[in-house]
C-alpha positions in Angstrom: -67.0 -28.7 27.5 -68.0 -25.1 26.6 -69.9 -23.6 23.8 -66.9 -23.4 21.4 -66.1 -27.1 22.1 -69.7 -28.0 21.1 -69.5 -25.8 18.0 -66.2 -27.5 17.0 -67.7 -30.9 17.3 -70.9 -30.0 15.5 -69.0 -28.3 12.7 -66.5 -31.1 12.1 -69.2 -33.8 11.9 -70.2 -32.2 8.6 -66.9 -32.8 6.9 -63.4 -31.5 6.8 -62.1 -29.2 4.1 -59.4 -30.5 1.7 -57.2 -27.5 1.3 -53.8 -26.2 2.2 -55.0 -24.8 5.5 -58.1 -26.8 6.6 -57.8 -25.9 10.3 -57.7 -22.2 9.4 -60.8 -22.6 7.2 -62.7 -24.3 10.0 -61.5 -21.8 12.6 -62.7 -18.9 10.5 -66.2 -20.3 10.4 -66.1 -20.6 14.2 -64.7 -17.2 14.8 -61.6 -18.5 16.5 -57.9 -19.0 15.6 -56.3 -22.0 14.0 -54.1 -22.5 17.1 -57.1 -22.4 19.4 -59.0 -24.9 17.3 -56.1 -27.4 17.2 -55.4 -26.9 21.0 -59.1 -27.6 21.8 -59.1 -30.7 19.6 -56.0 -32.0 21.3 -57.5 -31.3 24.8 -60.8 -33.0 24.0 -58.8 -36.1 22.7 -56.6 -36.1 25.8 -59.6 -35.8 28.2 -61.5 -38.5 26.3 -64.3 -36.2 25.3 -63.5 -37.3 21.7 -62.4 -40.9 21.2 -60.8 -40.1 17.8 -60.4 -37.4 15.3 -59.7 -38.4 11.7 -61.2 -39.6 8.4 -63.6 -42.4 8.0 -62.3 -44.9 5.5 -64.3 -47.5 3.6 -62.2 -50.5 4.6 -63.6 -52.9 2.1 -63.0 -50.5 -0.9 -59.4 -50.3 0.3 -59.0 -54.1 0.3 -59.7 -54.5 4.0 -62.4 -56.1 6.1 -65.2 -54.8 8.3 -67.5 -56.7 10.7 -69.7 -56.3 13.7 -68.8 -58.5 16.6 -70.3 -59.2 20.1 -69.5 -60.9 23.3 -71.5 -62.0 26.3 -69.3 -60.6 29.1 -70.0 -61.3 32.8 -70.7 -57.9 34.5 -67.8 -58.3 37.0 -65.3 -58.6 34.0 -66.8 -56.0 31.8 -64.2 -53.3 32.4 -61.3 -55.7 32.1 -62.6 -57.2 28.9 -63.2 -53.7 27.5 -59.6 -52.9 28.0 -58.5 -56.1 26.2 -60.8 -55.6 23.3 -59.9 -51.9 22.9 -56.2 -52.7 23.0 -56.6 -54.0 19.4 -56.0 -51.3 16.9 -58.6 -52.9 14.6 -61.4 -52.1 17.1 -63.2 -49.0 15.7 -66.1 -48.8 18.2 -66.9 -50.6 21.4 -70.1 -50.2 23.3 -72.3 -51.8 26.0 -75.7 -53.2 25.1 -78.6 -54.2 27.3 -78.7 -57.7 25.9 -77.2 -61.2 26.5 -74.5 -60.2 24.1 -73.7 -57.1 26.1 -70.5 -55.9 24.4 -70.6 -55.0 20.7 -67.7 -53.7 18.6 -66.7 -53.0 15.0 -63.6 -54.5 13.6 -61.9 -52.7 10.6 -58.9 -54.7 9.3 -56.3 -54.3 6.6 -57.3 -57.5 5.0 -60.6 -59.6 5.2 -58.6 -62.5 6.6 -57.4 -60.4 9.5 -61.0 -60.3 10.9 -60.9 -64.0 12.0 -57.3 -63.5 13.3 -58.4 -60.6 15.6 -61.5 -62.5 16.7 -59.3 -65.5 17.6 -56.9 -63.3 19.5 -59.7 -61.7 21.5 -61.2 -65.1 22.3 -57.7 -66.3 23.5 -57.1 -63.2 25.6 -60.6 -63.1 27.2 -61.6 -66.8 27.3 -64.9 -65.7 25.8 -66.6 -66.5 22.5 -66.8 -63.7 20.0 -69.9 -63.7 17.8 -69.0 -62.5 14.3 -71.9 -60.7 12.5 -70.6 -59.7 9.0 -72.5 -57.2 7.0 -74.9 -58.6 4.5 -76.0 -55.2 3.1 -74.7 -51.7 3.6 -76.9 -48.7 4.5 -75.8 -45.1 4.8 -77.7 -43.3 7.6 -75.8 -40.1 7.9 -75.5 -40.3 11.7 -74.8 -37.0 13.4 -74.9 -35.9 17.0 -75.6 -32.2 17.5 -74.4 -31.0 20.8 
């Protein structure tokens, strides 16, 4: 990752223009071309430097469901279980924690009912219990990672 890659990531965390040529607008602020910007985004996605590039939707306002879930995964199975969990399109984030429940992930589903269906699927596929921790109250913290 070079300086321009870092600048692209930092710039895009602040929002994305809604216009006829949004990539050209962003490229101009970074003193690069639209083609170079798109090429770098594609490369960072292909290399896994970015896990996704796209809008963040408020699933519940769109009629969907959202929950935090966790699993206690034996260390020797962690990578295999990660692949199983991440194979579900509804998994928005998945990360390791230093805790008895050592795998935590967010489910964003098209309907609230789909949450329990995905949890059931993951339990059947892994043989492990998934702990569902639905949101009680929402907070906006404006998380940003400057590189």
